[in-house]
N, C-alpha and C positions, 0 to 999 in steps of 0.2 A: 504494500500500500504506500502511495507517495507520502513524503514527509511534508507537513504543512508548516509555514512560518507565520507568526503573528505579525500584525501591522501596527504602525505607530505614526501619528501625525503631530503630536505636541513636541516642540523642540525648544529647549532653553539653551541659549548660546552666549557665553561670556567671552569677550576678546582676551587673548593673551596680553600680558603687560606690554604697553608701548605699541601694540599692533592695531591698525585700523584697516578697514576695507574701503575700496572705492571702485567705480567702474574702470575697465581698461580703456585707454585712449590711444588714438593714432600716434601720439608722441611717445608711447610706450613700445612701439614696434621693435626698435633695435634691442631694447632690454629683453623683451619677450623672446625674440629669436635667439638671443644669447643663452637665456635660461633653458629654452627648448633644446638647444644643442647639448647642453650639459646634462639634462636629466631624462631625455627621451632619445636614447641611442638607436632605437629600432626604426625601421622604415627607410625607404629609399627615396621618397618624394620630398621635394623642397617645400617646407611649410610656409615660406615667406608670402606667397600669393594669397593663401588662405587667411593668414593673420591680417594682411593688409586689407583684404575685402571685408573681413569681420570688423576691424576697427574703423573702417570707413563707412560702416552701416550700409553696405551694398547688398546685404542679404534682405531682399524685398519681403520675404515671408516673415521676417522678424522672429526667427526661431532661436536666436542665440541669447544666452545669458552668460555674462562674463563678470568676474570679480577679481580684483587684484589686492594683495596684501602688501602694506608698506610699514616700515619701522619708523615711527614718529620720533624715536629717541636718537636717530642718526643725525649727523650734522645737517644744517639747513639745505645744502645742495643735494643731499641724499635722502632727506626725510620723506620725500614723495616718490621714491624710486621703488619699483615693484621687486619684491623678494619672494613672492609666491603667487600663484593664480589658479583659477579654475574656469574652464570653458565647457558649457553644455549645449546640447541641441535638443529641442523639444520635438519628439516624433509624434505626429498627430494620430496616425493610424496604428494603434498598438498591435492589431491583428497581423500586420505585415512585418513586425519586428522579429528578431531571432529568438526572443523569449516568449513568443505567443503561446508556446506549449507549456510554459512554466508559470503562468499567471492567470488568475481568474478574478474578474471584477466582482465586487460585492453584489450578491443577489443574482448573478448571471452564470450562464454555462460558459465553457471554454471557447465556444464559437461566437460569443457575443462581445467582441472587443472592437468592432468597427468604429464606434463612437468614443473610444477611449484613447488616451494619450500616454506617452512615456517620456521621461527625461533621460537622455543619455549623456553621461559624463565623458566628454572627449578627452580632456586633459586636466590633470590635477598635479601640480608640482610646486615644491618649495626648495629654495637653494639649500645646499648641504649645511652651510653655516647656521641656518635658522631651523633645522629639523629638531625634533624632540622638544618642541616648545608649544605644541598644541595648535600650530597654525593650519596644518592640513585638516585637523578636526574642525577648527573654526570655519574654514572654507566649506567643508562638506556639510556642516550643519546648516549653513546658509542655503545651500542647494536643496536640502531636505525641506526647509521652510518655504523656499520658492516653489518647489514642486507641490507641496501640500496645499498651497493656495489655488492651484489649478483644479477646478471642480472635476474635470474629466480625467485627471492624471491618476493612474493606478500603480505607478511605481517609478523607481529610478534604477538604471542598470549601467554597468561599466565592465571593462576588461582589465585584468591585471596579469603581469608576468608571474607565473607560478613560483619562481624563485624569489620574488620580491616580498620577503617576509614582513618588512615594515609596513608596506601598503596593505597587505592582507590583514595584519593585526589591526590597522586603522579601520578598515571596512567592517570587520567583525565587531569591533567595539561600537560601531554605529548601527549595528543590527542588519548589516547587509549579509545575505546568505549566498553561498556559492552553489549554483545550480547546475553547472556544467564545466567540464574540462575540455579544452580545445587543443588537440595535439599539434605540435609544431606551428603554433599560431604566430609567434614573434620571430622575425629574423634579426638577430643582434650580433654584430661583428662577425658575420660569416657563419653563425651557428643558429639553429632553430630551437626555440624554447616553447614550452606549453603555455597556453593562456588559461585563465580562470574567468568565468562569467559570473558576476555578482549581481544580486537583485535586492532592492529594498522596497517592499510593498507599501502602498499608501491608500488612504481613503477607503479602508475596509476590504481591499483586494487580498487575495490569498496567493501565496507563492508555493511552488512545488519543485523539489529537486528532480531532475531527470532520472528515471530508473537506471539508465546507462551510466550516469555519473556515480550513482551509489554503488553499482556493481564494479566499475573501474576502480573506485577508491578502496573498496574491500580487497580487490585483487592486488592493488599496489601495497596495501597494508600487509597482506599475507606474504607477498614477495619480499618486502622490506624485512619482515620478521624472519623469513627463511634465510635471507642473505646475512642477517645479523648472526644467526646461529652458525651458518657456514663460516663466517669470518672468525667467530669465537672459537669454533672447533679447529680451524687452521692455525689460529694463534696458539692454542693449547698444544697442538701437534708440533708446531715449530719450537715452542718452549721445551717440550719433552725431548725432541731430537737434539737441541743444543745441549741439554743437560747430559744426554747419553754421550755425546761427542766429548764434552768436557771430562766426564768420568772415564772414558776410554783413554783420553790423552793423559789423565792423571795416573792411570794404572801403568801406562807404558813409560 
């Protein structure tokens, strides 16, 4: 039977000391591209055109929500410079999204999502010097507040690199649930890494983990456990062989 996740829409959000949020501006373009290059190593496409169009308000459908974090305690010429940001796209037709099979609107069946929307978090990033200060949490809670105010919105979803433990910890703390594992989803420095699909349900919607995801994770846990036993056994054998060798050398 699928695993169901509870929903939540009430969000209390206190800013970290010295941090304030503001909309992203066209004047932030160079800073955003610099941050993007530092914290998003995957992907082969140049993001500059997308950022420029987004900041120039050329998205006629008005689907973008952007927030930048700044450190007001920095010197005057740096106090309004972006040190972290979040960019989202509102997807109007939830039934066409990749999580249509993982979410059910309140009082509806799984095939009644045509008039529902989702918010997709495209990018969330904080400069390394400002991490572990609650800035990513602060930004994401603002996204949850924003999405919760959209009457038709049934959830927020995003992707994460499976090896990004810090991001996964953040999303789980904010009640996002991993519903799917995507094999070889991210190309990073010539290697392929798995992606994880996270969902945070809103406005009474219910989220479900894909049965395949549950099976795959059980399989991974079993394989990991078996490999642990094999490594432990090999280590014991190696220790025993070294001891025998030492004893043999001592006798001779």
